[in-house]
Phi, psi and omega in degrees: 000145180264118182264352182252132186294320183293320177297317178295315179303318183295313182298319181294311179300314183302308180302316183297318179295329175295310179298324182265000184056042173251105185299322179302317180288327178294318179292326179294322183293324177289323180296311177308317180299316182294321181298316182297320182291321180295318174302322175298312182303307173311308179303312181299319180294315177300323182288321181295326184285335174290332179284000000 
């Protein structure tokens, strides 16, 4: 399950780009997914420092 909005948005964009054969949209989706993963990592690091 995807807990991150950016990751979910990226997956949707990537799938839409795949369906419409839009390479730009697929790339945007992958970037959004990457942004979501980075945000998760930063959040995890912040949580560890709070403890």
